[in-house]
C-alpha positions as CSV (number, residue, x, y, z in Angstrom):
1,M,0.0,0.0,0.0
2,K,1.5,3.3,-1.1
3,Y,0.4,6.6,0.3
4,C,1.7,10.1,-0.4
5,A,2.7,12.0,2.7
6,C,1.7,15.6,3.0
7,H,4.5,18.1,3.6
8,E,3.6,19.3,7.0
9,P,5.5,20.9,9.8
10,Y,6.4,19.1,12.9
11,F,6.3,21.1,16.1
12,R,7.9,20.0,19.3
13,V,6.9,21.4,22.7
14,G,9.5,24.0,23.6
15,E,11.2,23.9,27.0
16,M,10.4,26.7,29.3
17,S,13.4,28.5,30.7
18,S,13.8,28.0,34.4
19,T,13.6,30.8,36.9
20,I,15.0,31.0,40.4
21,V,12.2,31.3,42.9
22,H,12.8,32.6,46.4
23,Q,11.9,30.4,49.4
24,I,8.9,31.6,51.3
25,R,8.7,31.9,55.1
26,P,5.1,31.0,56.0
27,H,3.1,33.5,58.0
28,A,5.9,36.1,58.3
29,V,4.3,39.5,58.8
30,D,5.8,42.3,56.8
31,D,3.3,44.4,54.8
32,A,5.7,47.1,53.7
33,A,5.5,48.5,50.2
34,P,8.3,47.5,47.8
35,S,11.4,49.7,47.4
36,Q,11.6,52.3,44.6
37,A,14.4,50.3,42.9
38,A,12.2,47.2,42.9
39,S,9.2,49.2,41.6
40,E,11.3,50.5,38.7
41,A,12.1,46.9,37.6
42,K,8.5,45.7,37.3
43,N,7.6,43.3,34.6
44,P,4.3,44.1,32.8
45,A,3.1,40.5,33.1
46,L,3.8,40.4,36.8
47,V,2.1,43.8,37.3
48,A,-1.0,42.5,35.5
49,L,-0.9,39.4,37.7
50,G,-0.7,41.5,40.8
51,E,-3.6,43.6,39.8
52,R,-5.8,40.5,39.3
53,V,-4.8,39.2,42.7
54,R,-5.7,42.5,44.3
55,D,-9.0,42.7,42.4
56,L,-10.0,39.1,43.3
57,R,-9.1,39.8,46.9
58,A,-11.2,42.9,46.9
59,R,-14.1,41.1,45.2
60,R,-14.0,38.4,47.9
61,G,-13.8,41.0,50.7
62,L,-10.6,39.5,52.1
63,T,-7.7,41.2,53.8
64,R,-4.2,40.5,52.6
65,K,-3.5,38.9,56.0
66,A,-6.4,36.5,55.6
67,V,-5.3,35.5,52.1
68,A,-1.7,35.0,53.2
69,L,-2.8,32.8,56.1
70,A,-5.1,30.7,53.9
71,A,-2.5,30.4,51.2
72,D,0.3,29.5,53.7
73,V,2.6,32.3,52.4
74,S,4.0,35.3,54.1
75,E,2.2,38.7,53.9
76,R,5.4,40.2,52.4
77,H,5.5,37.6,49.6
78,L,1.8,38.2,48.9
79,A,2.4,42.0,49.0
80,N,5.3,41.7,46.5
81,L,3.0,39.6,44.3
82,E,0.3,42.2,44.3
83,Y,2.8,45.0,43.6
84,G,4.1,43.2,40.6
85,I,7.6,42.4,41.9
86,G,7.0,38.9,43.2
87,N,7.7,36.1,40.7
88,A,5.9,33.4,42.5
89,S,6.2,29.7,41.8
90,F,3.5,27.7,40.2
91,L,2.7,26.0,43.5
92,V,2.4,29.3,45.3
93,L,0.0,30.6,42.6
94,Q,-2.1,27.4,43.2
95,Q,-2.2,28.1,46.9
96,V,-3.2,31.8,46.3
97,A,-5.9,30.8,43.9
98,A,-7.3,28.3,46.4
99,A,-7.3,31.0,49.1
100,L,-9.2,33.3,46.8
101,H,-11.7,30.6,45.9
102,C,-11.0,30.9,42.1
103,P,-9.6,28.7,39.4
104,L,-5.9,29.2,38.6
105,A,-6.9,30.3,35.1
106,E,-8.7,33.3,36.6
107,L,-5.6,34.3,38.5
108,T,-3.4,34.1,35.4
109,G,-5.7,36.0,33.2
110,D,-7.4,33.4,31.0
111,V,-9.8,35.0,28.5
112,T,-12.7,32.9,29.8
113,T,-12.4,34.7,33.1
114,S,-12.0,38.2,31.7
115,S,-15.6,39.4,32.3
116,P,-18.7,38.4,34.3
117,E,-20.4,37.0,31.2
118,W,-17.4,34.8,30.4
119,L,-17.3,33.5,33.9
120,L,-21.1,32.7,33.9
121,I,-20.8,30.9,30.6
122,R,-17.8,29.0,31.8
123,E,-19.6,27.9,35.0
124,L,-22.5,26.7,32.8
125,L,-20.2,24.5,30.8
126,E,-18.1,23.1,33.6
127,Q,-18.5,19.4,34.3
128,R,-20.5,18.8,31.1
129,D,-19.8,15.7,29.1
130,E,-18.3,15.8,25.6
131,A,-21.6,15.2,23.8
132,T,-23.2,18.1,25.7
133,L,-20.3,20.4,25.0
134,R,-20.4,19.5,21.3
135,R,-24.1,20.5,21.1
136,A,-23.3,23.7,22.9
137,R,-20.5,24.5,20.4
138,I,-22.8,23.9,17.4
139,A,-25.6,26.0,19.0
140,I,-23.2,28.8,19.6
141,G,-22.0,28.6,16.0
142,E,-25.5,28.8,14.7
143,L,-26.2,31.8,17.0
144,L,-23.2,33.6,15.8
145,G,-23.6,32.7,12.1
146,T,-20.3,30.9,12.0
147,G,-21.7,27.5,11.0
148,G,-23.5,24.7,12.9
149,A,-25.1,21.4,12.4
150,S,-25.5,21.9,8.6
151,A,-21.7,21.8,8.2
152,A,-21.8,18.0,8.2
153,R,-23.7,18.1,4.8
154,N,-21.4,20.7,3.2
155,P,-20.0,19.6,-0.2
156,R,-16.6,21.0,0.9
157,I,-14.9,17.9,2.2
158,A,-11.9,18.3,4.6
159,L,-9.6,15.4,5.4
160,I,-7.8,15.7,8.7
161,G,-5.3,13.5,10.4
162,L,-1.6,13.1,11.0
163,R,1.0,12.9,8.2
164,G,0.9,9.6,6.5
165,A,-2.8,8.9,7.2
166,G,-3.5,9.0,3.4
167,K,-5.0,12.4,3.0
168,S,-3.2,13.3,-0.2
169,T,-3.7,9.9,-1.9
170,L,-7.3,9.3,-0.8
171,G,-8.2,13.0,-1.2
172,Q,-7.1,13.1,-4.9
173,M,-9.0,9.8,-5.5
174,L,-12.1,11.2,-3.8
175,A,-11.9,14.5,-5.7
176,D,-11.7,12.7,-9.0
177,D,-14.6,10.5,-8.1
178,L,-16.8,13.4,-7.1
179,N,-15.5,15.7,-9.9
180,F,-14.5,18.2,-7.3
181,P,-11.3,20.4,-7.1
182,F,-8.6,18.9,-4.9
183,V,-6.7,21.3,-2.7
184,E,-3.7,20.6,-0.5
185,L,-3.7,23.3,2.1
186,S,0.0,23.0,2.7
187,R,0.6,24.1,-0.9
188,E,-1.7,27.0,-0.5
189,I,0.2,28.1,2.6
190,E,3.4,28.0,0.7
191,K,1.9,30.2,-2.0
192,F,0.9,32.8,0.6
193,A,4.3,32.8,2.2
194,G,6.4,32.5,-1.0
195,C,8.5,29.7,0.5
196,S,8.3,26.2,1.8
197,V,6.5,25.1,5.0
198,R,10.0,24.2,6.4
199,E,11.3,27.7,5.6
200,I,8.3,29.4,7.1
201,Q,8.9,27.5,10.4
202,D,12.6,28.1,10.4
203,L,12.5,31.7,9.4
204,Y,9.4,33.1,11.0
205,G,8.3,30.6,13.6
206,T,5.2,28.7,14.5
207,N,3.0,31.7,15.1
208,A,3.6,33.0,11.6
209,Y,2.9,29.6,10.1
210,R,-0.4,29.4,12.0
211,R,-1.4,32.8,10.5
212,Y,-0.6,31.6,7.0
213,E,-2.5,28.4,7.7
214,R,-5.6,30.3,8.7
215,R,-5.5,32.7,5.8
216,A,-5.1,29.8,3.4
217,L,-8.1,28.0,4.8
218,E,-10.2,31.1,4.8
219,E,-9.4,31.7,1.1
220,A,-10.0,28.0,0.2
221,I,-13.5,28.3,1.9
222,Q,-14.3,31.4,-0.2
223,I,-13.0,30.0,-3.5
224,Y,-14.3,26.5,-3.3
225,P,-18.0,26.0,-2.5
226,E,-17.3,22.3,-3.2
227,G,-14.1,20.5,-3.1
228,V,-11.8,18.1,-1.3
229,L,-9.2,19.7,1.1
230,A,-6.2,17.8,2.5
231,T,-5.3,19.7,5.6
232,P,-1.9,19.8,7.5
233,G,-1.8,17.4,10.5
234,G,-1.4,20.3,12.9
235,V,-4.5,22.2,11.8
236,V,-6.2,21.2,15.0
237,S,-3.5,23.0,17.0
238,D,-5.1,26.4,16.5
239,A,-8.7,26.5,17.9
240,A,-9.8,29.4,15.7
241,T,-8.6,27.7,12.5
242,F,-10.1,24.3,13.5
243,N,-13.4,26.0,14.4
244,Q,-13.4,27.5,10.8
245,L,-12.8,24.0,9.4
246,L,-15.6,22.4,11.4
247,A,-18.0,25.1,10.6
248,H,-17.5,25.2,6.9
249,C,-16.6,21.7,5.9
250,T,-17.7,18.1,6.1
251,T,-14.8,16.7,8.0
252,V,-13.3,13.2,7.9
253,W,-10.6,12.0,10.2
254,L,-8.2,9.6,8.5
255,Y,-6.2,7.7,11.1
256,A,-3.7,4.8,11.0
257,D,-1.4,2.8,13.3
258,A,1.7,4.7,14.4
259,E,3.8,2.1,12.5
260,D,1.9,2.8,9.2
261,H,2.4,6.6,9.7
262,M,6.1,6.0,10.0
263,K,6.4,3.7,7.0
264,R,4.3,5.9,4.7
265,V,6.3,9.0,5.5
266,T,9.7,7.4,5.2
267,A,8.7,5.6,2.0
268,Q,8.4,9.1,0.4
269,G,12.0,9.9,1.6
270,D,10.8,12.3,4.2
271,L,12.7,11.6,7.4
272,R,11.6,14.8,9.2
273,P,11.7,14.1,12.1
274,M,10.5,10.5,11.9
275,A,13.8,8.7,11.6
276,A,13.6,5.0,12.3
277,S,14.3,5.2,16.0
278,R,12.4,4.3,19.2
279,E,12.5,7.9,20.3
280,A,10.8,9.1,17.1
281,M,8.2,6.4,17.4
282,D,7.5,7.4,21.0
283,D,7.2,11.0,19.9
284,L,4.8,10.0,17.1
285,R,2.6,8.0,19.5
286,Q,2.5,11.0,21.9
287,I,1.4,13.3,19.0
288,L,-1.3,10.9,17.9
289,A,-2.6,10.6,21.5
290,G,-2.4,14.4,22.1
291,R,-4.3,15.2,18.9
292,A,-6.8,12.4,18.9
293,A,-9.3,14.2,21.1
294,F,-9.4,17.0,18.5
295,Y,-9.4,14.8,15.4
296,S,-12.3,13.0,16.9
297,K,-14.5,16.1,16.5
298,A,-14.7,15.3,12.8
299,D,-18.1,14.3,11.3
300,M,-16.7,10.9,10.2
301,K,-13.6,8.8,10.8
302,L,-11.9,6.1,8.8
303,D,-9.1,3.7,9.7
304,T,-6.7,3.6,6.8
305,S,-4.6,0.7,8.3
306,A,-7.4,-1.9,8.3
307,Q,-7.5,-2.7,4.6
308,T,-5.9,-2.0,1.2
309,I,-6.0,1.5,-0.3
310,E,-8.6,0.4,-2.8
311,A,-10.9,-0.9,-0.1
312,T,-10.3,2.1,2.1
313,F,-11.2,4.4,-0.8
314,Q,-14.5,2.6,-1.4
315,L,-15.4,3.0,2.3
316,L,-14.5,6.7,2.1
317,R,-16.4,7.2,-1.1
318,T,-19.5,5.5,0.3
319,M,-19.6,7.5,3.6
320,V,-19.0,10.8,1.9
321,R,-21.7,10.2,-0.8
322,E,-24.1,9.2,1.9
323,A,-23.4,12.3,4.0
324,L,-23.9,14.5,1.0
325,H,-27.0,12.6,-0.2
326,L,-25.3,11.8,-3.5
327,P,-26.1,8.7,-5.6
328,D,-23.6,5.8,-5.1
C-alpha cells in the first residue's frame, strides 16, 4: 500500500526557561511597600498578575493577611506579588488561587475569566460531558452565524489527520470520483508565504505559520464552494482555525497505526523528524494521543490501516456520498 505523505511541519513542545524562585517563610508578617528600585524593575506581566490578585481579593472582601494565612505564604510575599515584583512559583499561585476561591486560570488572566459573562458561561459549561459540549458549540456557531449542524452536509470535504494517514492519496481519488477540485492546504500556505513550509517554520516561527494556515483555509473556503481539502496534521493545534474547518466543511478523520504513519512518510523519503528510532516512534505516539481528542470532533472517521488502499477508498467514497446525499 502506497500513500503520499503531505509536507507538514512538525512542532515539538519547547522547553520553558527555568527561573529562580525565592523560598517563602510561612506567615511572616511584613506588609511594607516595595522599594523604589524594585518598583522600577517591574515586569508588565507580573504587574497584571498582581492587579488580578488585588481585584480578586477585593471582590472576595478578604484582607491580605487573611489570604496570606489561607495560602500559607508570608504577607510580604503576597504584597510583592500584588505590587508586581514577586515572581511566585506555580505551587504558590495554586495556593493563592485556592485561598481566593477561584480557578488558577482566573488568576493568570485566561480570557474565559475576563468578564462576568465569560465567567457565567464558563460555569454553565463546567463538568459537562463531551456530547453536551459539542451540542453547545454547534448551537453557539448557529447563533453567531459561523456554522452549525449543517456543516456535516457541506460539499466542501476536509480530510484531517496526522502525516501519513493517506489524506493526499485518498483525497485526490475522492476529488476525481466526485469531480470536485482537490486542494492541498500545505501548498496554498506556501503560495501565501512564498517559501516552503519548512522555511516558514525556520525563518518566521510557529505563530507565523499558523497565521498563513488560517489565511489559506479562509481563502479556500471562499474560493471552493465544493471540493476536497487535504489539511496539515497540525490544523487542530489552533482552535480558531479548527473551528473554521468544522463550521464550513464536512470533516473526515483519517487515522492509522503509528507504524503505518512512520512507514508511509519514510517511504516518500521524508525523514523529518520521523527517523527510524524508538524515540521518534514514542514522539509519534504522543502526538497521535495528544491530537486524537481534536481529530475525533470530525463528522466521520476512517481507519486507513485496516485494509488496502482500494478498499479504504471505497469506504471513504460511500460514507461521503451518503453524508452529501449523492447517488452511489
